[in-house]
VMD Tcl script that draws the C-alpha trace (Angstrom):
set ca {
  {-0.14 -13.41 20.11}
  {-2.21 -16.43 19.06}
  {-0.85 -19.70 17.66}
  {-2.38 -18.91 14.25}
  {-0.67 -15.56 14.14}
  {2.65 -17.24 14.92}
  {2.10 -19.77 12.15}
  {1.25 -17.10 9.63}
  {4.29 -14.99 10.60}
  {6.62 -17.98 10.20}
  {5.18 -18.93 6.78}
  {5.45 -15.37 5.56}
  {9.06 -15.09 6.76}
  {9.81 -18.04 4.48}
  {7.66 -17.16 1.49}
  {8.70 -13.51 1.52}
  {12.43 -14.03 2.23}
  {14.54 -11.46 0.44}
  {15.87 -14.07 -1.96}
  {12.32 -14.63 -3.25}
  {11.79 -10.91 -3.82}
  {15.13 -10.53 -5.62}
  {14.31 -13.56 -7.80}
  {10.99 -12.05 -8.85}
  {12.56 -8.61 -9.47}
  {15.29 -10.36 -11.40}
  {12.63 -12.17 -13.50}
  {11.07 -8.81 -14.42}
  {14.46 -7.34 -15.30}
  {15.24 -10.40 -17.51}
  {12.09 -10.26 -19.58}
  {12.34 -6.47 -19.79}
  {15.74 -6.65 -21.38}
  {14.94 -9.84 -23.38}
  {11.91 -8.13 -24.99}
  {13.71 -4.82 -25.71}
  {11.65 -2.92 -23.01}
  {8.22 -4.19 -23.92}
  {6.75 -1.55 -21.65}
  {6.85 0.84 -24.60}
  {5.01 -1.58 -26.83}
  {2.39 -2.20 -24.16}
  {1.60 1.57 -23.72}
  {1.39 2.16 -27.54}
  {0.19 -0.98 -29.36}
  {-1.62 -2.27 -26.33}
  {-3.93 0.80 -26.35}
  {-4.89 0.14 -29.96}
  {-5.62 -3.48 -29.23}
  {-8.02 -2.78 -26.40}
  {-9.77 -0.21 -28.57}
  {-11.10 -3.15 -30.59}
  {-9.54 -2.70 -34.00}
  {-8.14 -6.29 -33.90}
  {-11.29 -7.94 -32.47}
  {-12.76 -10.71 -34.67}
  {-15.94 -12.59 -33.83}
  {-14.67 -15.79 -35.37}
  {-11.56 -16.08 -33.18}
  {-11.58 -18.58 -30.32}
  {-12.60 -17.07 -27.03}
  {-15.53 -15.80 -25.07}
  {-14.94 -12.01 -24.52}
  {-13.10 -9.15 -26.38}
  {-9.78 -7.71 -25.44}
  {-11.30 -4.84 -23.52}
  {-13.48 -7.11 -21.45}
  {-10.58 -9.37 -20.77}
  {-8.50 -6.47 -19.50}
  {-11.48 -5.21 -17.44}
  {-12.02 -8.60 -15.85}
  {-8.34 -8.90 -14.97}
  {-8.31 -5.23 -13.74}
  {-11.41 -5.85 -11.70}
  {-9.29 -8.44 -9.78}
  {-6.11 -6.29 -9.53}
  {-7.71 -2.78 -9.10}
  {-9.37 -3.47 -5.84}
  {-8.79 -3.00 -2.20}
  {-5.14 -3.55 -2.70}
  {-5.11 -0.08 -4.21}
  {-6.94 1.43 -1.28}
  {-6.28 -0.79 1.69}
  {-2.97 -2.43 0.46}
  {-1.24 0.85 -0.18}
  {-2.25 2.04 3.23}
  {-0.83 -1.17 4.74}
  {2.41 -0.71 2.88}
  {2.94 2.85 4.17}
  {1.77 2.11 7.76}
  {4.07 -0.85 8.02}
  {6.97 0.10 5.71}
  {6.96 3.85 5.62}
  {7.02 6.24 2.57}
  {9.85 4.34 1.02}
  {7.57 1.37 0.33}
  {5.96 3.55 -2.43}
  {9.19 3.54 -4.51}
  {9.46 -0.18 -4.41}
  {5.84 -0.43 -5.50}
  {6.81 1.60 -8.63}
  {9.72 -0.68 -9.29}
  {7.36 -3.75 -9.14}
  {4.91 -1.93 -11.35}
  {7.40 -1.22 -14.08}
  {9.08 -4.59 -14.25}
  {5.72 -6.21 -13.51}
  {4.60 -5.13 -17.01}
  {7.11 -7.46 -18.52}
  {6.27 -10.29 -16.15}
  {2.56 -9.96 -16.92}
  {3.14 -9.94 -20.68}
  {5.23 -13.07 -20.45}
  {2.96 -15.14 -18.28}
  {-0.18 -14.16 -20.23}
  {1.48 -14.90 -23.58}
  {2.43 -18.31 -22.28}
  {-1.15 -19.03 -21.16}
  {-2.52 -17.97 -24.53}
  {-0.01 -20.21 -26.25}
  {-1.15 -23.22 -24.18}
  {-4.80 -22.45 -23.40}
  {-7.38 -25.19 -23.79}
  {-9.75 -24.31 -26.76}
  {-11.49 -27.69 -26.97}
  {-14.68 -25.56 -26.48}
  {-13.83 -22.36 -28.48}
  {-16.49 -20.40 -26.80}
  {-15.37 -21.30 -23.29}
  {-11.58 -21.63 -23.26}
  {-9.52 -22.48 -20.13}
  {-6.11 -21.18 -19.51}
  {-3.53 -20.34 -16.88}
  {-0.24 -21.67 -15.59}
  {-1.79 -25.04 -14.69}
  {-2.64 -25.65 -18.35}
  {0.73 -24.22 -19.50}
  {2.76 -26.60 -17.38}
  {0.51 -29.60 -18.10}
  {0.40 -29.23 -21.90}
  {4.01 -28.07 -22.21}
  {5.46 -31.10 -20.38}
  {3.08 -33.46 -22.12}
  {4.20 -32.13 -25.53}
  {7.85 -32.51 -24.73}
  {7.57 -36.11 -23.67}
  {4.83 -38.48 -22.51}
  {7.10 -39.43 -19.67}
  {6.79 -35.89 -18.31}
  {3.06 -35.87 -18.51}
  {2.61 -36.87 -14.80}
  {5.21 -34.25 -13.77}
  {3.35 -31.59 -15.62}
  {0.06 -32.56 -14.19}
  {1.54 -32.51 -10.71}
  {2.91 -28.98 -11.10}
  {-0.58 -27.95 -12.41}
  {-2.27 -29.47 -9.33}
  {0.19 -27.68 -7.07}
  {-0.47 -24.37 -8.75}
  {-4.22 -24.87 -8.43}
  {-3.94 -25.51 -4.72}
  {-1.95 -22.34 -4.30}
  {-4.48 -20.51 -6.46}
  {-7.34 -21.62 -4.28}
  {-5.51 -20.49 -1.11}
  {-4.97 -17.02 -2.61}
  {-8.50 -16.98 -3.93}
  {-10.00 -17.55 -0.49}
  {-7.68 -15.14 1.35}
  {-6.57 -12.16 -0.77}
  {-9.16 -12.59 -3.52}
  {-12.03 -12.99 -1.05}
  {-11.57 -12.55 2.67}
  {-9.29 -9.53 2.38}
  {-11.94 -7.71 0.31}
  {-14.91 -8.63 2.51}
  {-13.09 -7.80 5.71}
  {-12.15 -4.32 4.54}
  {-15.64 -3.55 3.36}
  {-17.11 -4.80 6.66}
  {-14.72 -2.74 8.77}
  {-15.16 0.53 6.90}
  {-18.95 0.20 6.66}
  {-19.26 -0.52 10.37}
  {-16.79 2.26 11.23}
  {-18.77 4.97 9.34}
  {-22.34 3.73 9.46}
  {-22.57 1.39 12.40}
  {-23.75 -1.45 10.21}
  {-22.56 -4.81 11.59}
  {-19.76 -6.32 9.44}
  {-21.64 -9.62 9.22}
  {-24.52 -7.80 7.42}
  {-21.99 -6.43 4.88}
  {-20.71 -9.94 4.40}
  {-24.18 -11.33 3.64}
  {-24.99 -8.55 1.20}
  {-21.69 -9.00 -0.67}
  {-22.20 -12.75 -0.84}
  {-25.61 -12.29 -2.40}
  {-24.39 -9.67 -5.02}
  {-21.29 -11.77 -5.98}
  {-23.28 -15.00 -6.11}
  {-25.76 -13.42 -8.54}
  {-22.98 -12.37 -10.89}
  {-20.63 -15.41 -10.83}
  {-23.50 -17.88 -11.51}
  {-23.52 -16.51 -15.06}
  {-19.91 -17.48 -15.87}
  {-17.11 -15.50 -17.58}
  {-19.47 -13.80 -20.10}
  {-21.48 -12.16 -17.32}
  {-18.33 -11.43 -15.33}
  {-16.77 -9.76 -18.39}
  {-19.93 -7.78 -19.03}
  {-20.21 -6.57 -15.48}
  {-16.50 -5.78 -15.29}
  {-16.51 -3.90 -18.54}
  {-19.07 -1.45 -17.13}
  {-18.04 -1.42 -13.53}
  {-14.26 -0.93 -13.74}
  {-14.31 2.28 -15.81}
  {-16.98 3.78 -13.47}
  {-15.10 3.01 -10.33}
  {-11.78 4.08 -11.72}
  {-13.03 7.49 -12.81}
  {-14.91 8.11 -9.54}
  {-11.82 7.40 -7.46}
  {-9.29 9.15 -9.75}
  {-11.36 12.37 -9.94}
  {-11.76 12.59 -6.17}
  {-8.13 11.68 -5.63}
  {-6.86 14.30 -8.06}
  {-8.94 16.92 -6.22}
  {-7.33 16.05 -2.91}
  {-3.88 16.38 -4.53}
  {-4.73 19.69 -6.12}
  {-5.76 21.05 -2.67}
  {-2.33 19.90 -1.38}
  {-0.35 20.56 -4.56}
  {2.39 22.49 -2.67}
  {3.20 19.37 -0.66}
  {3.62 17.02 -3.62}
  {7.25 17.76 -4.53}
  {8.41 17.22 -0.96}
  {6.46 13.93 -0.78}
  {8.28 12.62 -3.85}
  {11.54 13.59 -2.16}
  {10.37 11.82 0.97}
  {9.53 8.68 -0.90}
  {13.02 8.51 -2.56}
  {14.80 9.32 0.61}
  {12.93 6.72 2.71}
  {13.40 4.10 0.04}
  {17.20 3.93 0.56}
  {17.64 4.82 4.22}
  {15.93 4.08 7.54}
  {13.01 6.34 8.46}
  {12.67 7.48 12.00}
  {9.63 7.26 14.31}
  {7.18 10.09 13.88}
  {3.63 10.38 15.25}
  {1.71 7.13 14.67}
  {4.47 5.69 12.56}
  {6.95 3.74 14.72}
  {9.74 3.84 12.17}
  {10.91 1.68 9.27}
  {14.19 0.27 7.82}
  {15.03 0.35 4.16}
  {14.66 -3.50 4.17}
  {11.14 -3.37 5.39}
  {10.22 -0.51 3.01}
  {11.43 -2.84 0.28}
  {9.61 -5.85 1.71}
  {6.20 -4.19 2.21}
  {6.46 -2.16 -1.01}
  {7.11 -5.38 -2.97}
  {4.47 -7.42 -1.16}
  {1.63 -4.90 -1.56}
  {2.42 -4.01 -5.10}
  {2.49 -7.66 -5.97}
  {-0.74 -8.29 -4.08}
  {-2.33 -5.39 -6.00}
  {-1.09 -5.93 -9.50}
  {-0.58 -9.75 -9.21}
  {2.53 -9.80 -11.49}
  {4.08 -13.24 -11.37}
  {1.21 -14.84 -9.53}
  {-0.27 -16.49 -12.52}
  {-3.77 -15.34 -11.69}
  {-4.75 -12.81 -14.28}
  {-3.67 -15.04 -17.18}
  {-6.76 -17.06 -16.35}
  {-8.99 -14.17 -17.23}
  {-6.96 -13.11 -20.30}
  {-7.16 -16.69 -21.62}
  {-10.90 -16.10 -22.27}
  {-10.16 -13.42 -24.84}
  {-11.21 -13.74 -28.46}
  {-7.92 -13.77 -30.41}
  {-5.77 -16.01 -32.58}
  {-2.64 -14.07 -31.64}
  {-1.33 -15.08 -28.20}
  {1.13 -12.18 -27.96}
  {-1.65 -9.62 -28.63}
  {-3.38 -10.51 -25.39}
  {-0.05 -10.51 -23.64}
  {0.53 -6.94 -24.74}
  {-2.91 -6.00 -23.33}
  {-2.11 -7.62 -20.06}
  {1.04 -5.56 -19.69}
  {-1.25 -2.51 -19.18}
  {-2.52 -3.91 -15.88}
  {0.48 -3.10 -13.63}
  {0.77 0.33 -15.17}
  {-2.90 1.20 -14.51}
  {-2.96 -0.56 -11.19}
  {0.34 0.35 -9.60}
  {1.86 3.36 -11.43}
  {-1.48 5.23 -11.58}
  {-4.00 4.11 -8.98}
  {-1.52 3.00 -6.19}
  {0.51 6.18 -6.58}
  {-2.59 8.29 -6.34}
  {-3.60 6.59 -3.06}
  {0.02 6.78 -1.66}
  {0.27 10.50 -2.37}
  {-3.13 11.17 -0.76}
  {-2.06 9.32 2.44}
  {1.39 11.13 2.48}
  {0.31 14.71 1.69}
  {-2.54 14.64 4.27}
  {-0.18 13.26 7.00}
  {-2.51 10.59 8.25}
  {0.28 8.00 8.09}
  {2.23 9.89 10.82}
  {-0.81 11.56 12.47}
  {-0.86 12.89 15.95}
  {-2.60 11.23 18.93}
  {-6.36 11.50 19.48}
  {-6.19 10.93 23.24}
  {-3.81 10.50 26.08}
  {-3.64 7.90 28.88}
  {-3.80 8.98 32.49}
  {-0.23 8.62 33.82}
  {1.31 6.75 35.43}
  {0.03 3.59 33.73}
  {1.69 0.26 34.58}
  {2.49 -2.51 32.20}
  {2.06 -5.94 33.80}
  {3.09 -9.49 32.92}
  {0.27 -11.72 31.78}
  {2.38 -14.83 30.87}
  {5.98 -15.80 30.16}
  {7.36 -12.94 28.07}
  {3.87 -11.54 27.47}
  {2.86 -8.12 28.65}
  {-0.19 -5.92 28.70}
  {-1.83 -2.91 30.38}
  {-4.48 -3.56 32.91}
  {-7.99 -2.85 31.65}
  {-8.48 0.90 31.68}
  {-11.84 1.84 33.24}
  {-11.65 5.51 32.60}
  {-11.51 6.23 28.84}
  {-9.92 9.50 28.02}
  {-11.77 12.00 25.78}
  {-11.14 11.69 22.07}
  {-10.31 14.79 20.00}
  {-12.41 13.63 17.04}
  {-15.96 12.28 17.43}
  {-16.87 10.06 20.34}
  {-15.62 6.54 21.27}
  {-17.86 3.61 20.55}
  {-17.46 -0.04 21.41}
  {-15.33 -1.85 18.94}
  {-12.89 1.06 18.19}
  {-9.38 -0.19 17.89}
  {-6.45 1.89 19.33}
  {-2.82 1.55 20.15}
  {-0.06 2.98 22.30}
  {3.64 2.88 21.45}
  {6.05 1.09 23.81}
  {9.79 0.46 24.18}
  {10.67 -3.30 24.30}
  {12.73 -5.82 22.46}
  {14.49 -4.54 19.21}
  {12.01 -4.38 16.36}
  {13.59 -5.35 13.06}
  {10.67 -3.71 11.15}
  {11.12 -0.20 12.69}
  {14.92 -0.35 13.23}
  {14.49 0.62 16.94}
  {12.91 -0.80 20.05}
  {9.45 0.57 19.40}
  {6.30 -1.53 18.92}
  {2.53 -1.06 19.02}
  {0.44 -2.34 21.89}
  {-3.07 -2.60 20.65}
  {-6.37 -2.25 22.54}
  {-10.12 -2.20 22.00}
  {-12.84 0.02 23.34}
  {-15.31 -2.32 25.07}
  {-18.39 -1.96 27.14}
  {-18.20 -2.97 30.86}
  {-20.77 -4.86 32.77}
  {-22.00 -1.52 34.17}
  {-22.59 -0.25 30.59}
  {-19.60 2.16 30.63}
  {-16.76 2.23 28.04}
  {-13.38 0.88 28.89}
  {-10.23 -0.12 27.18}
  {-9.28 -3.77 26.98}
  {-5.60 -4.18 25.97}
  {-4.00 -6.89 23.91}
  {-0.70 -8.54 24.91}
  {2.71 -7.97 23.44}
  {5.68 -10.34 23.44}
  {8.97 -9.03 24.89}
  {11.95 -10.56 26.76}
  {12.25 -7.37 28.73}
  {9.42 -5.41 30.48}
  {8.09 -2.85 27.95}
  {7.75 0.75 28.85}
  {5.34 3.29 27.41}
  {7.04 5.63 24.96}
  {4.47 8.19 26.08}
  {0.84 8.61 27.04}
  {-0.38 9.16 23.51}
  {-3.32 6.97 22.29}
  {-3.57 6.56 18.50}
  {-6.69 5.33 16.72}
  {-6.01 2.32 14.52}
  {-6.93 3.08 10.91}
  {-6.36 -0.18 9.28}
  {-6.21 -0.69 5.57}
  {-8.92 1.19 3.72}
  {-9.94 3.16 6.78}
  {-6.58 4.92 6.76}
  {-7.16 6.00 3.11}
  {-10.73 7.16 4.06}
  {-9.22 9.18 6.94}
  {-6.88 10.88 4.46}
  {-9.83 12.00 2.23}
  {-11.70 13.20 5.43}
  {-8.69 15.33 6.36}
  {-9.23 17.44 3.28}
  {-13.05 17.39 2.98}
  {-14.87 16.17 6.03}
  {-17.19 13.32 5.00}
  {-15.51 12.82 1.69}
  {-13.72 9.64 2.84}
  {-16.96 8.45 4.49}
  {-18.86 8.41 1.30}
  {-16.28 8.22 -1.55}
  {-14.08 5.56 -0.01}
  {-17.01 3.52 1.27}
  {-18.62 3.54 -2.20}
  {-15.20 2.88 -3.84}
  {-14.49 0.02 -1.40}
  {-17.82 -1.63 -2.16}
  {-17.30 -1.36 -5.94}
  {-13.66 -2.43 -5.82}
  {-14.47 -5.32 -3.52}
  {-17.28 -6.61 -5.68}
  {-15.27 -6.37 -8.87}
  {-12.37 -8.27 -7.24}
  {-14.58 -10.90 -5.73}
  {-16.23 -11.74 -8.95}
  {-13.00 -12.01 -10.84}
  {-11.16 -14.02 -8.23}
  {-14.13 -16.34 -8.01}
  {-13.54 -17.13 -11.69}
  {-9.85 -17.71 -11.08}
  {-10.68 -20.18 -8.41}
  {-13.32 -21.80 -10.55}
  {-10.78 -22.53 -13.25}
  {-8.53 -24.14 -10.69}
  {-11.39 -26.35 -9.52}
  {-12.17 -27.32 -13.11}
  {-8.48 -28.31 -13.68}
  {-8.55 -30.36 -10.42}
  {-11.97 -31.95 -10.39}
  {-13.91 -30.96 -13.57}
  {-17.17 -29.07 -14.06}
  {-19.09 -31.07 -11.48}
  {-17.23 -29.36 -8.66}
  {-18.01 -25.76 -9.78}
  {-21.30 -25.32 -7.95}
  {-20.02 -26.53 -4.59}
  {-16.97 -24.28 -5.03}
  {-19.09 -21.24 -5.60}
  {-21.19 -21.93 -2.49}
  {-18.02 -22.21 -0.45}
  {-16.61 -19.04 -1.93}
  {-19.69 -16.97 -1.16}
  {-19.78 -18.48 2.42}
  {-16.17 -17.40 3.10}
  {-17.19 -13.87 2.11}
  {-19.49 -13.98 5.21}
  {-16.97 -15.69 7.40}
  {-14.39 -12.93 6.83}
  {-16.66 -10.41 8.39}
  {-17.15 -12.25 11.71}
  {-14.33 -10.25 13.42}
  {-11.41 -12.63 13.83}
  {-9.07 -10.21 11.93}
  {-8.33 -7.07 13.89}
  {-4.97 -5.53 13.00}
  {-3.03 -4.43 9.91}
  {-0.25 -7.00 10.66}
  {-2.76 -9.86 10.82}
  {-4.29 -8.73 7.48}
  {-0.86 -8.52 5.87}
  {0.13 -12.02 7.09}
  {-3.10 -13.64 5.93}
  {-2.98 -12.18 2.37}
  {0.81 -12.71 2.14}
  {0.48 -16.43 2.43}
  {-1.62 -16.89 -0.72}
  {0.37 -14.44 -2.81}
  {3.68 -15.89 -1.70}
  {2.78 -19.49 -2.43}
  {1.50 -18.71 -5.93}
  {4.78 -16.81 -6.76}
  {6.93 -19.71 -5.61}
  {5.10 -22.06 -7.94}
  {4.53 -19.83 -10.92}
  {7.76 -18.06 -11.36}
  {9.72 -21.31 -12.06}
  {7.17 -22.10 -14.75}
  {8.09 -18.78 -16.42}
  {11.76 -19.53 -16.20}
  {11.32 -22.93 -17.83}
  {9.06 -21.85 -20.68}
  {9.58 -18.02 -20.92}
  {11.78 -18.41 -24.10}
  {8.74 -19.45 -26.09}
  {6.93 -16.32 -25.03}
  {9.86 -14.19 -26.11}
  {10.14 -15.99 -29.48}
  {6.46 -15.46 -30.15}
  {6.71 -11.80 -29.04}
  {9.49 -10.92 -31.43}
  {7.79 -12.85 -34.29}
  {4.54 -10.91 -33.68}
  {6.16 -7.48 -33.90}
  {8.23 -8.48 -36.85}
  {5.10 -9.18 -38.71}
  {3.38 -6.11 -37.44}
  {6.22 -3.81 -38.42}
  {6.68 -5.45 -41.87}
  {3.01 -4.73 -42.72}
  {2.03 -8.39 -42.88}
  {-0.48 -7.74 -40.14}
  {-2.58 -4.70 -39.10}
  {-5.95 -3.59 -37.81}
  {-8.80 -5.66 -39.04}
  {-11.35 -2.82 -39.11}
  {-12.16 0.61 -37.72}
  {-12.79 0.88 -33.99}
  {-16.28 -0.23 -32.82}
  {-18.51 2.10 -30.86}
  {-17.76 2.37 -27.19}
  {-21.14 0.74 -26.30}
  {-20.38 -2.26 -28.53}
  {-16.84 -2.51 -27.10}
  {-17.94 -2.35 -23.45}
  {-20.84 -4.79 -23.90}
  {-18.87 -7.12 -26.16}
  {-21.32 -6.86 -29.07}
  {-18.37 -6.22 -31.43}
  {-17.34 -9.90 -31.13}
  {-20.89 -11.43 -31.14}
}
mol new
graphics top color blue
foreach p $ca { graphics top sphere $p radius 0.5 }
foreach p [lrange $ca 0 end-1] q [lrange $ca 1 end] { graphics top cylinder $p $q radius 0.2 }
display resetview
């Protein structure tokens, strides 16, 4: 294990301590009860708002409610829904899905609160190009309370922007590019670096046009990619409809009890199901991160709560609908606990490579694979007994390896190392192919219709990644503007696009590495943003109750009939 991996693991253990997760969950419960279960309002009134009946061209802002939701969804509905769910199940087991639902439900209240606050405090000095987000909230709120607190508010804003940029470059950028590169190379043999270059060019062409172009592209791209993915996913579930009831039972059972080792799954404790379910759901729907309020702050409206209500739809669409679909596909097809695709020649010895580090000697005879043929770069793993593994609740761990080409031109297996205070022993001769992130979801589709995963998931991954990249680039841009002003935007965009290429150079190899990298950015943002919500959340709740009091008393209502879908999607209804 490299030094970088050890650092990432240590930071994640701090940022994702159970106390942090319980604090976030408690925040969602607090605002759910305080608002009188705003989830209902979101699913009813929120739908009317995004239909455009409240849109007014003269209100401050750059894009309509539908485009703001699409821009935010284009950041949340991304590879977290395809690759992140797969990571949650492969690392935490089926029980992780239940905790994703919990985060999705209470995340609706969190999202409403943080977006309402950002709308209350957004900067509209330029009404056609507003700026918003937690950094503006804490800066303006502290400044308004006392000039003596201005420096403290600015400091908190700077701290948030630093965490925002970390998350932008990792989860919002590199996670996306890496997944696209891996799945494209896996299925089509196109080098990951080529994928990175193409992504950088496409994203650069969009983000150079600012939030209006991003909103326009997202407004068209998000509905298309969602419909494409949902239709194909529903077909897979229909084919396996008899398995669905037992999968729901499995999810609930595994959420509250340890789950034993089975096939490629090495086992999981209730605690780790909770941990990975929470982490991946938060990474996917971004509740509490403070990121999507930045996109929503560009909406044309003079009612802050109205955009907060719209934002509450995000966790529902992202987690309750799309993530659940992906999870059920992975579970009903059985790819999460799949059988081996090859077996090692036994006996195979495990040897010491360094102090408490172990590996298998390079295997020169590569056993035949049951599906397709091996190719250089394929990642595999075997299961070994070693030190107690807190994640699995037993003494099982994965020992990874890579199919490489020898000097003689033949294929061989080069094994990684594993840390253990005792000499590990092979649990068996089985060799499992590593389907990391989106490739596991693609394998699930392929299990039902051969080739479906290859084409559908590859296309979906590209669309989801592009949409997420363009929205997260805007989030980072707003952080840069707060820190250094407009002059730093162009250099930032160049760095952002460059990192899209860097992510595809091959330094990330396993699902654990991917989880650790993206967990840093998400975790840091939560630690900074959630206290802001605690300090100022009362203002959001007061505004929320006042808004619905006026709505229910008839003092406020729709401004006009719904615009045409074309005008709504393009934003012409507010021009």
